[in-house]
C-alpha positions as CSV (number, residue, x, y, z in Angstrom):
1,X,-8.6,7.7,22.5
2,X,-10.5,9.6,24.8
3,X,-11.7,8.8,28.7
4,X,-15.0,9.8,30.3
5,X,-15.2,13.0,31.8
6,X,-17.1,14.9,34.3
7,X,-18.4,16.9,31.5
8,X,-19.7,13.8,30.1
9,X,-20.1,10.8,32.4
10,X,-22.4,8.9,30.7
11,X,-19.4,8.4,27.5
12,X,-17.8,5.3,27.3
13,X,-13.9,5.3,27.3
14,X,-13.9,4.8,23.5
15,X,-16.6,7.1,22.5
16,X,-15.3,10.1,21.8
17,X,-17.1,13.8,23.4
18,X,-18.8,15.0,20.3
19,X,-20.5,11.6,19.1
20,X,-23.7,10.5,20.9
21,X,-23.4,7.2,19.7
22,X,-20.8,4.3,19.2
23,X,-22.5,3.4,15.9
24,X,-22.2,7.2,14.7
25,X,-19.0,7.2,15.5
26,X,-18.2,4.3,13.5
27,X,-20.1,5.5,10.7
28,X,-18.2,8.8,10.6
29,X,-15.2,6.9,10.5
30,X,-16.0,4.5,7.8
31,X,-17.4,8.2,5.7
32,X,-14.3,9.6,6.6
33,X,-11.8,7.0,5.3
34,X,-14.0,6.4,2.3
35,X,-13.6,9.6,1.4
36,X,-9.6,10.0,2.0
37,X,-9.5,6.6,-0.1
38,X,-11.4,8.2,-3.0
39,X,-8.8,11.2,-3.0
40,X,-6.3,8.7,-3.1
41,X,-7.6,7.2,-6.0
42,X,-7.6,10.2,-7.9
43,X,-4.1,10.9,-7.1
44,X,-2.9,7.7,-8.4
45,X,-5.5,7.8,-11.4
46,X,-3.2,10.5,-12.8
47,X,-0.3,8.7,-12.4
48,X,-1.7,5.7,-14.6
49,X,-2.9,7.8,-17.0
50,X,0.5,9.3,-17.6
51,X,1.9,5.7,-18.0
52,X,-0.7,4.7,-20.2
53,X,0.1,7.7,-22.3
54,X,3.7,7.2,-21.9
55,X,2.8,3.5,-23.3
56,X,0.9,4.2,-26.3
57,X,2.9,7.1,-27.4
58,X,6.4,4.8,-27.1
59,X,5.6,1.7,-26.8
60,X,8.5,0.0,-28.1
61,X,10.8,2.4,-25.2
62,X,8.5,1.2,-22.7
63,X,8.6,-2.8,-23.4
64,X,12.3,-2.5,-23.5
65,X,12.6,-0.2,-20.2
66,X,9.7,-2.8,-18.2
67,X,11.6,-6.0,-19.6
68,X,14.7,-4.4,-17.2
69,X,12.7,-5.2,-14.4
70,X,12.7,-7.8,-12.4
71,X,9.3,-10.2,-12.5
72,X,10.6,-12.5,-9.8
73,X,10.7,-10.5,-7.3
74,X,7.8,-8.3,-8.6
75,X,5.9,-11.8,-8.3
76,X,7.7,-12.1,-5.1
77,X,6.2,-8.9,-3.6
78,X,2.5,-9.6,-5.0
79,X,2.9,-12.6,-3.1
80,X,3.8,-11.0,-0.1
81,X,0.9,-8.3,-0.2
82,X,-1.4,-10.8,-0.5
83,X,-0.7,-12.8,2.2
84,X,-0.4,-9.5,4.1
85,X,-3.8,-8.6,2.8
86,X,-5.3,-12.1,4.8
87,X,-3.6,-11.2,7.9
88,X,-5.3,-8.0,8.3
89,X,-8.1,-9.1,7.9
90,X,-7.5,-11.7,10.2
91,X,-6.7,-9.3,12.7
92,X,-10.1,-7.3,11.9
93,X,-11.8,-10.5,13.0
94,X,-10.0,-11.1,16.2
95,X,-10.9,-7.4,17.4
96,X,-14.6,-8.4,16.2
97,X,-14.6,-11.3,18.6
98,X,-12.3,-9.9,21.2
99,X,-9.2,-12.0,20.8
100,X,-6.7,-9.8,21.8
101,X,-3.2,-12.1,21.9
102,X,-5.0,-12.6,17.8
103,X,-5.2,-9.2,16.9
104,X,-1.3,-8.3,18.3
105,X,0.2,-11.8,16.2
106,X,-1.8,-10.7,13.0
107,X,-0.8,-7.2,13.5
108,X,2.7,-8.2,14.4
109,X,2.1,-10.9,11.0
110,X,0.7,-8.3,8.7
111,X,4.0,-5.7,9.7
112,X,6.4,-8.3,8.8
113,X,5.6,-9.3,5.5
114,X,4.7,-5.1,5.0
115,X,8.9,-5.0,6.0
116,X,9.2,-7.8,3.5
117,X,7.6,-6.3,0.7
118,X,9.6,-3.0,1.2
119,X,12.9,-4.9,1.4
120,X,12.1,-6.3,-2.1
121,X,11.6,-3.1,-2.9
122,X,15.0,-1.6,-1.8
123,X,16.9,-4.6,-3.5
124,X,15.0,-4.1,-6.6
125,X,15.9,0.1,-6.5
126,X,19.6,-0.8,-5.8
127,X,19.6,-2.7,-8.9
128,X,18.4,0.2,-10.8
129,X,21.0,2.3,-9.3
130,X,23.9,-0.3,-10.2
131,X,22.8,-0.1,-13.6
132,X,22.0,3.9,-14.1
133,X,18.6,3.4,-14.8
134,X,17.6,6.2,-12.3
135,X,16.3,8.8,-14.4
136,X,19.2,12.1,-14.4
137,X,22.4,13.0,-15.0
138,X,23.9,9.8,-14.9
139,X,21.2,7.6,-16.3
140,X,22.0,5.0,-19.2
141,X,20.2,3.0,-21.5
142,X,21.3,1.5,-24.4
143,X,19.5,2.0,-28.0
144,X,17.7,4.8,-29.7
145,X,14.8,4.4,-27.1
146,X,16.9,5.7,-24.4
147,X,15.4,9.7,-23.7
148,X,11.9,7.3,-23.7
149,X,13.0,4.5,-21.6
150,X,14.0,7.4,-19.3
151,X,10.4,8.6,-18.9
152,X,9.4,5.0,-18.2
153,X,11.8,4.9,-15.0
154,X,10.3,8.0,-14.1
155,X,6.9,6.7,-13.8
156,X,7.7,3.6,-12.4
157,X,9.9,5.2,-9.5
158,X,7.0,7.7,-8.8
159,X,4.7,5.3,-9.1
160,X,6.4,2.5,-6.9
161,X,7.7,5.2,-4.5
162,X,4.5,6.6,-3.8
163,X,3.2,3.2,-3.2
164,X,6.3,2.0,-0.8
165,X,5.6,5.3,1.1
166,X,2.5,4.2,1.6
167,X,3.5,0.9,3.0
168,X,5.7,3.1,5.3
169,X,2.6,5.1,6.4
170,X,0.5,1.6,7.1
171,X,3.5,-0.4,8.6
172,X,3.4,2.8,11.5
173,X,-0.2,2.9,11.6
174,X,-0.3,-1.2,12.3
175,X,2.6,-0.8,15.0
176,X,0.7,1.5,17.0
177,X,-2.2,-0.5,16.8
178,X,-0.1,-3.4,18.0
179,X,0.9,-1.8,21.1
180,X,-2.4,-0.6,21.5
181,X,-3.5,-4.1,21.3
182,X,-1.5,-5.4,23.6
183,X,-3.0,-3.0,26.2
184,X,-6.7,-3.8,25.6
185,X,-7.9,-1.0,23.7
186,X,-10.0,-3.3,21.3
187,X,-12.9,-5.3,22.1
188,X,-16.0,-6.4,20.3
189,X,-17.6,-3.0,21.1
190,X,-14.8,-0.8,19.8
191,X,-12.3,-2.0,16.8
192,X,-13.1,1.1,14.9
193,X,-9.2,2.1,14.3
194,X,-8.4,-1.7,13.3
195,X,-11.1,-1.6,10.8
196,X,-10.5,1.5,9.1
197,X,-6.8,0.8,9.3
198,X,-7.6,-2.5,7.4
199,X,-9.5,-0.2,5.0
200,X,-6.1,1.3,4.1
201,X,-3.6,-1.3,4.4
202,X,-6.1,-3.3,1.6
203,X,-6.0,-0.1,-0.6
204,X,-2.6,-0.2,-0.8
205,X,-2.5,-3.9,-2.0
206,X,-4.7,-3.1,-4.6
207,X,-2.5,-0.6,-6.2
208,X,0.0,-3.0,-6.4
209,X,-2.3,-5.8,-8.2
210,X,-2.5,-3.1,-11.1
211,X,1.2,-1.7,-10.7
212,X,2.6,-5.5,-11.0
213,X,1.1,-5.9,-14.4
214,X,1.4,-2.8,-15.8
215,X,5.0,-2.2,-14.9
216,X,6.3,-5.8,-15.1
217,X,4.4,-8.1,-17.0
218,X,3.1,-6.1,-20.2
219,X,7.2,-5.9,-21.4
220,X,7.7,-9.8,-20.8
221,X,4.5,-10.4,-22.6
222,X,5.7,-8.2,-25.5
223,X,9.5,-9.7,-25.4
224,X,7.7,-13.3,-26.2
225,X,5.0,-12.4,-28.5
226,X,7.3,-9.8,-30.5
227,X,4.4,-7.1,-30.8
């Protein structure tokens, strides 16, 4: 955040020197964030396409591999992220109405939920290592579909690992915001960083909403219906 200078004495502290008004700065930030999220959608879209192609080509192997995932842990993480979207939205609202303490507490709650998600993911990954379901030299999967099952786990680790990386980045951003909120950086006139980080966090949550049924639930569904 910039501060007024001799070159721009009329600028508020939160207004960067290359913007004329706070509204212009917010519009530019919003446009930039949405453009960034569009590139993220295209990036994840390629991985979703790879999953769909593999699912149709090797559906039996993908079904068997999917059935090894822990649906309970996946459901817990889904609930955790939905709750984190709520606390993030409340943090943005608190910033809009100028409630500094609430901004900090809701940001910390979102961080806690994000770390909970990552902790559960570590438990899941550990299980995959124990059962040798990590693609590579030590991969092992019973039955004739082992090679194609390894493809499923490659996509699984690629998609969930990339998602987890986004979560780590998000938690880092939230930590910075929480520190700055505690110092009184955000007011009803300036809360753009909180709002933009909220957009990013909601995007990451939405990605998981798609990952959960695709990776965890379809295998269980096939196991029940027998198709």
